[in-house]
N, C-alpha and C positions, 0 to 999 in steps of 0.2 A: 353528428354527424361529431367524428373525433379530431380534436384538437391537439398541434403538438406544443402550443404554450397557449398560456389563459395570461392576459394581462390585467393587472389591476389596478383602477385609476381611478382613487378617490374626490369629489370632484364639492369646491366651496370658494364662492366668491372669488372664481379665477376664468371670468368668462371672457378679459381681454389676452388670452394666452392657450385656453382649449382650442378651440380649433388648432393653431400649430400644432397644438400634443398631438390629437387627432391625424393632424396629417400625417404626423410621423409614419406612424403604424401605414396607412392608405400606401402609405411612400415603398414600405417593406420587402426585399428582397426577397420574402418566403413570406409564402399567405395560409401559409395554413392555421390561426392565429385566431382566438379570439381577446375581445377586451371587453371589461366589465364594465361598467362604470358606476361609481356608486356615488347620486348626488345627496350630498348628506345634507339636506335641506339647505342648498342654497339661496341666498336672498336675492341674485340677478339670475342673471338668463340661461347658468351652463344648465339648469336642467333641460331648457327648450332645446339649445346647442346640442345636447345628447340623445336625445332623444331624434330627432333631426338627423343626424347621423345613424341613428338604431333605424330608423325609418329608410335609410338607399343602403346600406349594407349590413344584412341579416351575422355579419361577426360582430360586431357591435350587442352588447349587452347591459340594460339601464338598470338601477337597482334605483325608486324613489322612495330615501326615508328621513325621518327624523332627526334635527341633528344631534347627533353624537361626538363627534369629533375625527382623527385623522383613526385611530386606533380603531374605534368603533367599524368605522367605513372601509378598511381596511381589512377587519374581520368579516365582514359580510359578504365582500366581494371574494375574499376566501372559501368562504365554505361553499360558496356554489361553481366556482372551478371544477373546470372538467380536463382542461390541458395537462398535458405529462409532466409537462416545468409552468413553472410560475415564473414572472418577471412584475417590478412593481414601477410606475411611471407616477411621479406628482404633476400634476396636470400644469404644471408652468415651465416641465421642464423638454425636451423632447426626446427621439432615437435616433442615431444614426443609422442610412438605413440598412446596414448591411448587421444592424445588432442581432436580431435572431435568427439570420442565415448562419453566422458567424458561431454564435452559443451554441446553436440546435446540433448541428456541424459535430462540437466539441463533444459536447454531452455525449452526444450517439457514439462517436469513435471511442471513447476514454473510459465509458461508463462512468462519469463523472455526476452526481448531486447534486455540486453546485460548477456552474464555469462563470467568474471572477473578470470584471473589467474595468474602465475605469474614465471618470469622468474628461471632459476637454476643459483642461485647464485655462489655457488661453483665452477663451469662448466667453470663461467666469470671467474672469480676471478684465478683461478689455469693457466688460459693457458692465462693471462696477466704476470704473476711470470715468467709461462714456456718460455711467448717470450721476456720477462726479462733478460731471463736467457740463450735466444738462445736455446731452448731443443723446441722437437718435441712437439706436441700437444698431450692435455689429451684427450685418448675417454670417449664417453660418458657411463655413464651409465642408463639403465633408470627401476624406480623402477615399478610394477604388480600393482597401485591402488584398490581395491576395498573395498564395506561397505562407500566409502567416505561421510567427513560432506558439509554441504554448510552453505551461509546465501542466503536469499532473503530478499529485503528491497522492499519499494516501494518511497524511498527516496535516492537516492544515494548522493545527498548532502552533509549528511549524515556523508556518511565513504570515501568521495572520497579526496584525499590531493595528492601535491605534493611531502610531507617531510616523507623522507625514515623512520623517526621516531616518528610519530603525537603521541602529547601530548592527544588530546583530543577524540579521535577518539580508539574502542576497535583496540589493533593492527591485533588483528586474523584477520578480516577483512574489513584492513583497501583497499579500493580501489584505488593504489598507484602510481600514475607517471602518465605521460597524453603520455607515447609509444603505438601508435596504432594495434600495435601485441600483446598486452598484454591482448585481448579481443575480445568476438566473438560477432557479431551489427547482428540485426537482419534487414536486408537489407533496406527494406520499409523506416524504420528510418535514416537509413545514407546515401542510395542512391542520394540522392538531396543534401548532405552536401558536398563542395567540397572542395580536400585541397588548399589551396591559391598558386599558382604556383609565382615560383620567389624567392621563400625564403627559406633556410635550417631553424631546429628548428620549420620543420610547421605538427608535432602531434600536438603539444600545444595549437593553436587556432582551428585547428581542434578539439578536446577530449573535448576543453570547450566550441565550440558551441553543440557538439554531448550531453557534458550531459545535455543540458536544452529540451531535447526532450526524455529522457529516460523516461520513465514510468513505468519500474520496472528489478529487476536487481539481478542478482543472485552469490553470490560472492564462487566460488573454490582459497583455498589456497593452492593452489598445484603449486608446480617448471615445467608445461608444455613448458614451449618456452629456448630453450637452446640457451642465448644471444653471439654472437660469437666477442669476442674484435678484429677485425680488422683492424689492424692496419692502413688502408688506410681509413678507412669510416671517416666522413665531421666528429665526433667527435673526433678526437685517435689523424687525421691528419692537424689541422687547427691551423692556429695560435692566440694567445690570440687577434689582432684584428680582424679578421674575424668571431670568434666565440659572441664579443664582440656585429656585427655593427650586424651577423644577426638574435640574440637575442633581441634586440629593435629593429625591425622588427618584430619580432614573439610577440613580446607583446605589440605593436601598434595592428597588428589584433586582437592578443585577446580581447583588450578593446573595439575594434571596437565593436567587437560582447555582447557584454555585456551593452552599453552603456543606452537599453532600457527594459536589465533585470529583474525581480522580484528582489524587493529591497530584500529579506534572503536570495535568490539563487547569490546575487548579491555581498554581504556582504562575507558568508563562500566563494567566489570563489578566492575573492579578499582577504583573511587570507588563505587560504589553498592552493593556484595554483598563483596567480599573486608577492604576499610579495615574496617567498623564490623565483619566477622569476628574483624581481627587484632586491634581496638581489645578486644573481648571478652576475648579470650584473653591478651592484656595484664595487665589487671584479673582475670583472674583468677591466676595468675600470681603477680602482686603478694599478692594475698590470701594463696597456700599463701607466699611467702616473709618476707612480712609479721609 
C-alpha cells in the first residue's frame, strides 16, 4: 500500500489524551494515510491503546520500544515512514479534520517540499485559563474551510522566524516558530535528518537544519493544529534551571548546524531564530541568579 501521508506520534505516559489524538486521524477528510505510533516504553496503558487501534484499522502501525526520549521515538517512526509526506502529532494534541486534505492538496498543486499551518491560539489560551480556574477543558470547534488562500515561496528564509510578531516579514505569511508539528514535509526531504537525542527542545536544531534543505514552501495561514496545554509537558512542568540547561544544549546543537551554512541564510537565521532563543536563555539565567 502506498500512502500519501505518514503521521508519527511518539507516545509516553499520555493515556488520558491518546484516544482523542488518534480519533482526530480517523476523522480526517483525507483517508490515504498511515499513523506510526511509537510506544516509547510508556508505563501506562498507552501501548495497549495503540495496539487496540492497530487491530481495528490497518493504517495504524505500532512500534514498542524501550524508553529513549522524544527524539529517539520520532527517529524510530521516521525510519519506517512510507508516505510521500510526513506529519508529526504530539499525543496530547489533535488535528483539525481537514488538515491532511488541505496540506496534501497544497503540496501537490504547488510542488512544495513543506506546507506550513498554525495552531488554534484560542483553544490553547482558553484551556490554560480554565486549568488555572480548575474548570473542565473547553470543547474544540472546527471551521469548514473552502476556497482557502495560500502563499508559496522558493526562499523560506525570507519568511521564517521565531518571533510571534515579526517586524520585517509580512505577518500573514510568516512561518512562525520551530515546532515540528506545525508543518507537513516531503518525506524524502527530512527522513535522513534525525532529531538530536538526549535533549529537550529538540525541535529548534532539527527545524534549523530542515530550513537549509527546503526548496519550495507553501504557507497556509490556517489554525489546523490543536495544541493542548498539558500541565505535565516539559515546558509547563520544568523548573527554570532545567529549562535553561536544555535551551542552552538546543542552541549549541543548532549553532553547529550553521557553522558552514551560506552566509545570507546564516545571517537571517541568527537574527530571527538564534537571537530570540539567546534572549530567552538570558532571561532564564537572570531569573535563576536573581
